[in-house]
N, C-alpha and C positions, 0 to 999 in steps of 0.2 A: 801555419801549417806546414806539415813534413809528407814529404811524398815518396810513397813504395813507385817501383817503376819497372818495368821490363823493356829491354831493350833485345833483338835480334839480330845476329848478324850476318849479312848477308853471304859472307864469305862460307860458312860454315852451316847454315841454318839454326844454330843452338840459341839457348836464350841466356840474358845477363840478367840479375835479378837487385836490384839495390834499394837504398833510402836516402833521400837528401831533404836539406830544407830550401835550396832555392833549384829546382827540378831545369829552369832553362841552362843556366851557368851550367848543373854538374851535365847535362846532353852535350853543351859544347865542349867541355873537357876532354868526353868521351871522343867526339868526332875530331879534336885538335890529338887524340893519341898519346893522352898526359895522365892515362890512367891506368895503371900498370895490368891490371887484371883483362883491360881490350883492347891493350894499344895495337895487336897484332892481328884481332878477330874485326877488324873494321873494312867496309863499311859499315854501320850502325842505323838498324830503325829502331825511333821509340816506337812499341806497337801498343804499350797499356798504362796505365798508370792509376793509382787511387790516391786519394787525398784524406792525413788524417790529422787529428786536432791535437798531438803531441808525440814526442820522439817514441814513446815507451809503445805504445798504438801501433807506430810506422815499424818499427823493430821486429814486435812480434809478428804481424802480418808479412815481414820481410821472409821470415824463419819460415811461415806457414806457405807462402809461395814455392820455396826451395824446397821444400818435402815431396816426397810421392803423390799424397792428395793434392795439393798445392798445384801440381803441375799438371794434374788433371781437371784441378778445376781453370785452370789458363786454357787449356788444350781446347778444352770444351766453349770455355768463353770467347775465346778467338778463333772457333773455328772455321765459322765462313771464311774471317781474313785469311788465315792457313793455309785453307783449300783452295781460295780464288774464286 
């Protein structure tokens, strides 16, 4: 399985979207500030993920979630979580 995931920075409230084959290990790398793109944005929380059968599906989904429409989808999907 391959995973598309969304992290939210508690520091700036912005999202980070990525994909990986090992979600647990990748999240731990983010938490330990070993990922260049998020190392100064912690603490981070995992707020969403999807499982895909192959890497190609995961990369397409990641690209979509980074678009304007993808961000609208996420905000609508996570509306109750984001508003408390």
